[in-house]
Every structure is written in C-alpha cells, then in structure tokens.
N, C-alpha and C positions, 0 to 999 in steps of 0.2 A: 700206414703212411709210408709212399715213396723217400727214401732219404735222399738230401740235396747231393751233388757231385762234390768230389774233393776241392776241385778248383772254384772256390766259392767265398764272397765277399759276406760273411758272417756280419749278421748288425745292419744290414743295406738291404732294401727292396730291391732296387735295380742291381744288376751286375756287369753293367757297361756303360759306356757314355755313347749313345746313338748320334749321329752327326746332326749338327743345329742344319735346319733346312736354310735359314738366313745366312750362315757362314761360306767363304768361300773356301777356306781350309778346313782341314780335317787332321785330327791326330789319329795316329797310326802305328802299330806295333809291327815293324817289319823284320826285326834281327833280335830275336829275343835271347840270343847267347852272348851280346854284348852289354846286356843291362844288368845292373848289380841286383837290383829288388824288382818284381813285377811291376808291369806298368801299371797305373793309376792304383796304385796301393795305398797313397796317403790316405790316412784314416781321419785326421784331422777335420772338425768342420769348420770353415772360414764364414767369418761374420762381416760383411760388406755394408756400410752404411750409407742411407741414402737421403737426401732431403727434397722430396718432391713437393711441388707447388700447390698439388690438390690431394686431397683423401678419398673423398665419397665418391663412389663410382653407381652410376644410374643403372638400374638392373632393367635391360630391356625383354628378358626372356618371361614368357608369362608360366613358366614353369616352377621358376623359384618362388613367387608368391608374395615377395616382398621389395619395396621400390628403389631402394638403396643397399649397396654393400660398402663393407671397411676393409681392407687388408693390410695390417701393420707389417706382416710378414711377406716374402715373394720367395719360394722354396721353402722345404719343410723336411727335419731332419726326423720326423716318424718314419718316414721311408715307406710308404704305402704303395706298394709296386702297381696297383691299380689307378692311383689319382690321376684326375683329368687335369688336375692343375699343372702337372709336370711340363705342358707343351707351353705355356705361357713363359716358361723359365727362356725359351730360345728368344724371345723378343727382348731379353736382357742379354743376349751374346752367349749364353750358355747351354750346356746339355739339359734336356729332358731327362737323362738317366743319372748317373751318380753324381754329376753337379746339381742337380735338384735339391738331393740331401744332403750334400757338404757343402754349398756356397748359399749361404741365409742372406737374402738382401733383406735390409732392417730400414725402417721408415723412421728414421729417428724423431720426426718432428712432426709424427701423425696425431697426438693430442693436442699440440697448438693448433693445427690445421683444423681441426674439428673444432675448437673452440672459436677461431675464427670464423667459421660456417654459421655456427649454431647462433653468434653474437649478432650474425647479419639480420635486420628486421625483415626482410623479405624472404626467409628460410622458411619454409612451410613444413612443420615435423611429421615426418613418415618414418616407421620402424627401419632401422638400419641393421644390417646383419653382420655379426661378427663371426666367421669370415666368408666372404662367398668362394676364394680361391683356398688358401692355406690355413691351417688349423692356427687361431690365434693364442693358445695355450701350448704350443709346441715347447719344445724343451728349452731353448734359449731365452722365454717368455719369462723362465723363473729368474732369471737374471737381470734381464732388461726391465721388466715390470711396465712395458709401453701398453698392453692390453689394459692393465690395472689404470692408468693413467685415464684411456680412453674412457673406461667405465666412470672415473671420477667425473670426467667432463659431462658424460650424459646425467647422471645424478645431479650435478651443480646445475644443469639447465633443464633438468627434468625431462629429457628426450628417451622417447623408447628406442629399447636395443634387443635384437633376437640373437642368441649365440649358439654354435655350434660347435662342438669339441668331442675328442675321444681321450683326454688327457686329465688326470686328476688333479691337476694343477688348478683348475678351477676353484677347487676347495678354498684355496688362499683368499679370493676374493668374495667369500659369503657375506663378510660385514658390509660390503656395498651392494651386493645382489639382493640383499634382504631389505633394505632401505627402497631401491627401485621395484622390489617385487610387492611391497606396501603400496605403492601407488600404481600398481598396474604397467611398470614400464620395461618388465623384461622377461623373456620367456627362452628356457635353456633347452636343447635338444642334446643328448648325449647318442654320439654314434658308436654302434655295435655291430661287427660282421658276423659275429658267431659266438660260441662257446668255447671250442677246440682249442686250445692254449697252445698246441703244437702246429696248429696251423696258422694261428695271429703271429707266433713269432718269425714266421716264413713271410707271409700276407703283410703284415704291417710291423716291422721288428723292433722300432721304437715307441710304439705306443702303450699306453697302462693296459695291464691285464682286464680281462672282462668282466673276472669278479670284480676289481676296483672301480670298474665302471659302473657296475650295479650298484656299489656301494655310495657312490657318488651321487646318484640318482636319489637314494635313500637320504643322504645328507641335504640334499637341496629340497627335497620335498618336507624334511622335517622342518628347515626354515622357512617355509612356507613359499618357495620359490619354483613357480610352476615349471614342471619338467617333463618330457616325452622321450622316446626312444627313435634314433633313425636307424632302422635297420638297411646298412647299405654298406657298399653295394653287394648285391646278391651275384655270386657266380654259380652259374648250374653247373652242378658235378663237382664244386668244391662246398658250398656252405648253404645251399637252398634246405636242404632238410632240418637245419637248425634254426628257421624261423620260429616255429612252435615254442620251443625252448627260451629264446631269445625275448618272445613276447611275455611268456609267463614270469622268466625274472623279471623282466623292466615293471611289468605288472605289478608283482609282490613287492618291489622297491618302492612304488609309487608314481610310477609314471603315469599321467593323463590323457597323454595321445603318443600317437605313432606315425612314422613314415617309413617308406621303402623305395629302393631305387635297384634295377638290373644292371648290373656293369655293361660299359661301353668302352672302346678301347681307340679313341681318336688318335689319329697323329703318331707321334712317336711311341704313344703307350701301346701302340699294337705289338712294336717290335720290342718293347722292354717286357711288355708281360708275356707274350709268347716266349721268350728267351727263358723268364722264372719258371714258366709254365713248364717247358721241357726240362730244367733241371730238377725242379722238386717232384714232379708229379709225372714221370715218362711213361709209365703205364695207361694213364688216362688223359694225357696231354690232347690227343686227336680228338676225343669224346669230346671233353670240356670245351675245346676250341669250336667245335661244331655245334655245339649248341648254344655256345654264345654268339656264334653266327647267327644261327637259326631265329634267336630275339631279333635279329635288327635287319628284315631283310636281306638274310645273306651276306652280310657283311658284319666286323665286329665292330665296327666304328658306326657313330649314328647322330647328326644333328638335327634331327627333324624334332622341331616343336611339338609336344605333347606325346609324342611317341618314345622318345630316346630313353625317358625316365623310366617306363613301365615296359617298353620292349613290345615286340607283338608275336604273333604265332603259338601255336601249341605249348610250346615250354614255357613261354612269358605267361601264358594266360594259367597254366598249371600253378606257377608260381605265385601269380596274383590272386589265384583262388586260395591256395594255402594261406597267404598271408590275411586276406579279409577272414576267414574261417577263424584263424589264431587270433585275431584282433576282436571277433564278437565273443570268442570263448572265454578269452583271458582279459580282456580291456571291456569289462563290460558296457561303462560307458566312457566315450570320449569325451574330454571339455574343449570346446572350442574358445581358444584365448583370445581378447581382444585388449589390444593396447589403448591406454589413455593418451589421447593427442592433447586435451584441452591443458593439461598442465605444463606443458612448455612455456620457458619465461627466456625470451632473447636477450633480457635485460640481465640476467643473473651476474653477467660479468663484471657489472655497475656497481653491485650492491655489495661484493666483499672481494677481498684481495684475488688477482690471479694466482691459479694453480702453478703458475710457472714464472 
C-alpha cells in the first residue's frame, strides 16, 4: 500500500477545508512565511450546542426504506473521508472538510423534542432511523449520552427504532436495546467497509476497528438484538475485493441480514475524496477515480433515486454480483425483520414521571 505524504493531518479524513458554496468569503493561506504554525492546524474538536424546534425528519427518498430519521449530531468526528453527510455541514455555515470533523453540532434537546412528538395523540408510529446523516454513536456521545436518552424515550413509549453505526459505543446501551428487542422495537446495522486496518485508519480514522465491530455484532446477537452488516460504501479499487471476507465474518458473528452501497461523491465530497485519494494512493488514484465514475454514468456524483446506491455499468454489476454470491454463500438465510407498531402508547408520559 502506498504511504501518505509528509504534509498530512493524521487522525483526520479530510485534509483541507473546501470553500462553502453558501459563503461569500473564503479563508486562504497566502503568506506561509509569516505564520507561526501551519494553517488549520488546530486539532481540538469544538462542540457547538443547538436547541432546534423539531427533531424528526421525514424521509422522502425511496432508497432508505424507513419513514423517518433523527440526527442528534451534525458533523462527525469519525472523519470518514467518503461521507455524503459532509455536504450538510455547509448549511450550518461550515466547510464540509476539516470543519465537518472538528465542529460537532449537538442538538441538546433532542430527547425532549422526541417525547413531545410521541405524546401527541396524532402521532402515527413508524420506525425512526438513528441516524440518517451522521453517526449517533460518534465519540462525543460517550460524554453527552444524547443517543441513550433518545432510546430511553423510545422504550418509554414503545416506539420502533432502527440504528446504524460503526462505533462500539453502542455496547453501552445493550440494557435498553435488549428491552426494545424483546418487544420487536429495534434493529441494528453495523457498518463495515472492509477488513484491512491500514486502509481503515486512512479511510475512516476515528472509527472502531473492524475486529471490534464484528465483536459488537456477536454481543448484540448474544443479547437477542437483531443485527445486520452494512458493507458500505464500496470503493472500487480500494475495498471491493473484501466483500466476501466481511460477509463471512459478519455471518459468523451472528448477522442475520446485510446491505451494500457503492460510493458516490456528491458536492464538496468529490474534492475532499480526490485529494485524499491522490495523497494516499498516488499509483492507483486515476484508476480508482475512473472506476467510481464508471459506476455513476461518467460522473463521481450521483443523485438519481434507485441508481445512486447500487450504481450502474459493468464494474457496478460485478460488485453487486460478488455481494449477492457472498450473501448466498455465507448468509444462508436472511431474516426479514418486522417492527412492532401496535405497542406504541402516546399516553406513556402521563403514567410515569418524565425522564427530564
């Protein structure tokens, strides 16, 4: 594997702050000789508290498969260089690059807002996904516990919830997840992009190791919590060949279902990823870039419904075929999980003291 260049922000996925398309001004480094330290060298993560008026997002895309999503955090310290959610940071006035990883927006009143929604007699229960944007178990959650408080609300009202994460911190909440699972109210997907730790450290530097993620699947399964593996995103020329191994390991750990997506590089993510690719894999950068492009009709970005997730063309077809064969071989029977909707009780808040 090619090594990264010397001038490199270790522990971060993005290596610069691309211009925010909504900003009139842009920060640039014109005179290096007058700076005492490298530009943008600040390593600390900044926590920014917000108090939104609403917390549940209605999902319009048919690619997701769930009606609602909930994001307790915006921005993500995991630093996954490919993350499509980077673009949403621009709406907050920040860059999709280093800002996305260093400026974490926290929705402090998320659980309170959720309880307010559930206690409304007009609310119709549908599975809510944690999270549709950034990881609900990213590092800051260990200290703030907002995701845990959200799960407590779901248990209190017996409301279905789906979780996708790549962080072992989810193990902390096995006590709540077990109770939800007993009522068919929770399903978890663990996101795994491969098995090569050297690649992971570059691709998604602050995430849990692949080995530990497989152990999470095993622990959740042991406690009766339905769990699957999301092999995503697949980057042709980087991790596509690892699909069978990931599927085998996940199945052995107890996963009962699987999913897959092919990488797409919309908006600012295109520039962030290309910079990362050239710096880390200079010998194959052009080849990888062209293969990604071939999966999306000649472009690296793709917003077309139904097509953007699985891609198109010969390379995409080969990847999906490898996925299907691996799934058939290692995940002999997939369990179609059905959330319980009949247990929801909007009056739960009237029968016990509020959590807050």
